C-alpha positions as CSV (number, residue, x, y, z in Angstrom):
1,M,-94.5,-93.6,57.3
2,L,-92.2,-94.3,54.8
3,T,-93.2,-94.6,51.4
4,L,-91.2,-96.3,48.6
5,Q,-90.7,-92.4,47.0
6,T,-89.0,-91.7,50.4
7,M,-86.9,-94.8,50.7
8,T,-86.0,-94.1,46.7
9,S,-84.9,-90.8,47.6
10,M,-82.9,-91.5,51.0
11,A,-81.0,-94.4,49.1
12,P,-77.3,-93.9,48.4
13,S,-76.5,-92.4,44.8
14,T,-75.0,-94.8,42.6
15,A,-74.0,-92.6,40.2
16,R,-70.2,-92.7,39.3
17,P,-68.4,-89.2,40.4
18,E,-67.0,-89.0,37.0
19,S,-70.0,-89.5,35.7
20,T,-71.9,-86.4,36.3
21,P,-72.3,-84.0,34.4
22,E,-69.0,-81.9,35.6
23,A,-66.8,-84.3,35.7
24,Q,-67.3,-85.2,32.2
25,A,-67.2,-81.5,31.5
26,R,-63.9,-81.4,33.6
27,A,-62.3,-83.8,31.9
28,A,-63.3,-82.9,28.5
29,E,-61.5,-79.6,29.6
30,L,-58.6,-81.6,30.9
31,K,-58.6,-83.7,27.8
32,A,-58.9,-80.8,25.1
33,A,-55.4,-79.1,27.1
34,N,-53.3,-81.9,26.4
35,I,-53.5,-83.2,30.4
36,N,-54.3,-86.7,31.1
37,P,-58.1,-86.2,32.9
38,R,-57.4,-89.6,34.8
39,T,-54.0,-88.3,35.9
40,G,-54.5,-84.9,35.8
41,L,-50.8,-84.6,34.4
42,A,-49.7,-83.3,31.2
43,T,-46.7,-84.6,29.2
44,D,-45.8,-81.3,28.4
45,Y,-43.5,-81.5,31.0
46,L,-41.4,-84.3,30.0
47,N,-40.0,-82.1,27.6
48,H,-38.1,-80.5,30.0
49,F,-35.7,-83.5,30.5
50,N,-36.2,-84.6,26.9
51,E,-34.6,-81.3,26.2
52,A,-31.7,-82.2,28.0
53,V,-30.9,-86.5,27.1
54,M,-31.1,-84.1,23.9
55,L,-28.4,-82.3,24.3
56,L,-26.5,-85.3,26.4
57,E,-26.9,-87.2,22.9
58,M,-25.3,-85.0,20.9
59,I,-22.1,-84.8,23.4
60,P,-20.1,-87.9,21.6
61,D,-20.7,-85.9,18.4
62,V,-20.5,-82.4,19.4
63,P,-18.6,-81.8,22.5
64,D,-19.3,-78.3,22.8
65,C,-22.8,-79.2,23.5
66,A,-21.8,-79.7,26.7
67,E,-21.9,-75.8,27.6
68,D,-25.8,-76.2,26.3
69,F,-26.6,-78.7,28.9
70,L,-24.8,-76.9,31.6
71,Q,-27.5,-74.1,30.9
72,W,-30.3,-76.9,31.4
73,R,-31.5,-75.8,35.0
74,P,-34.3,-78.6,37.1
75,L,-38.0,-77.0,37.2
76,S,-40.3,-78.7,39.5
77,Y,-43.9,-79.2,37.7
78,P,-45.3,-75.8,38.7
79,E,-41.9,-73.8,37.6
80,H,-42.1,-75.7,34.1
81,F,-45.4,-74.5,33.3
82,T,-44.9,-70.6,34.8
83,A,-42.2,-70.4,32.7
84,S,-43.7,-71.7,29.4
85,N,-46.0,-70.8,26.7
86,F,-48.4,-74.2,27.0
87,K,-51.6,-72.5,26.8
88,A,-53.3,-74.2,29.7
89,R,-50.9,-73.4,31.9
90,D,-52.9,-72.3,34.9
91,L,-55.0,-75.5,34.2
92,A,-52.1,-77.7,34.5
93,I,-51.2,-76.4,37.1
94,E,-54.6,-76.9,38.9
95,A,-54.8,-80.1,37.7
96,Y,-51.0,-81.3,39.4
97,E,-51.7,-80.2,42.4
98,A,-55.2,-82.1,42.5
99,A,-53.8,-85.1,41.5
100,D,-54.7,-88.1,43.7
101,P,-52.1,-88.2,45.8
102,T,-49.8,-91.7,44.9
103,I,-50.1,-90.7,41.2
104,R,-48.7,-87.8,42.2
105,A,-46.1,-88.9,44.7
106,E,-45.1,-91.8,42.4
107,F,-44.4,-89.3,39.2
108,D,-42.8,-86.4,41.6
109,H,-40.5,-89.6,42.8
110,V,-39.5,-90.3,39.1
111,T,-39.0,-86.8,37.8
112,G,-37.3,-86.2,41.3
113,T,-34.9,-89.0,40.5
114,M,-34.4,-87.6,37.0
115,T,-33.5,-84.2,37.9
116,S,-31.3,-85.9,40.6
117,I,-29.2,-87.7,37.5
118,L,-29.4,-84.2,35.5
119,T,-27.7,-81.8,38.7
120,A,-24.9,-84.8,39.8
121,V,-24.3,-84.9,35.7
122,G,-24.0,-81.8,35.4
123,E,-21.5,-81.0,38.3
124,A,-19.5,-83.8,36.8
125,M,-19.1,-82.2,33.7
126,R,-18.2,-78.7,35.1
127,E,-15.3,-80.3,37.4
128,A,-14.4,-82.9,34.1
129,Q,-11.3,-81.3,32.1
130,Q,-11.8,-83.9,28.8
131,D,-14.5,-84.4,26.4
132,T,-14.0,-87.7,27.0
133,T,-15.0,-87.6,29.7
134,R,-18.0,-85.5,29.0
135,T,-18.8,-87.7,26.4
136,K,-18.8,-90.8,29.3
137,L,-21.1,-89.0,31.3
138,A,-23.0,-88.0,29.1
139,E,-23.9,-91.7,27.8
140,Q,-24.1,-93.2,31.1
141,A,-26.5,-90.0,32.5
142,T,-28.5,-91.0,29.1
143,S,-28.6,-94.7,29.8
144,W,-30.1,-94.1,33.0
145,V,-32.7,-90.6,32.1
146,K,-34.4,-92.3,28.8
147,P,-36.1,-95.1,30.4
148,L,-37.3,-92.9,33.5
149,V,-38.8,-90.3,30.9
150,T,-40.6,-93.7,29.3
151,A,-41.9,-94.5,33.4
152,A,-42.7,-90.6,34.3
153,G,-45.1,-90.9,30.6
154,G,-46.6,-93.7,31.8
155,I,-47.8,-92.5,34.9
156,I,-49.0,-89.3,32.8
157,N,-51.2,-91.9,30.7
158,G,-52.2,-93.8,33.7
159,G,-50.3,-96.7,33.3
160,S,-49.6,-99.8,35.4
161,D,-46.9,-100.2,37.9
162,S,-46.1,-103.5,36.4
163,D,-46.0,-101.7,33.2
164,I,-43.2,-98.6,35.0
165,D,-41.7,-102.1,37.3
166,Y,-41.1,-103.6,33.7
167,I,-39.2,-100.7,32.1
168,M,-37.3,-99.8,35.4
169,T,-35.8,-103.1,35.1
170,H,-35.1,-103.0,30.9
């Protein structure tokens, strides 16, 4: 015989997964490590791209910075954190690997595009003979990569697709 108590215990739980004590503790741990709890991504990875952009921006005024830019190497998200001094690097890698596949795919697409641009520009700069050519390459690459860094930051911080679409078209 079913009683009200057994029927209540059989009812599906209405607690949201993110409201469990374990989920709250995990979110607090991620937040304390500067990892967005909603996306599982950390903005620290963008430092890898910002470094390249900074060097590109210096080339028009200091052409020798092209050599510094040519030392830049692509790193995946896990590679970046493995090589970094980020205090929660293992947590950052774990959270990235556990991130929502849709968010991670969108993020990987944007960062992959940045990597492709920077790699291609590096190859072109190696072949360029004149500083003016390297300057033009640097300026063009900067104009392409900076909005992508902003878009990647939006993904990390849980921005909407419409925010990213706006950034990509302006």
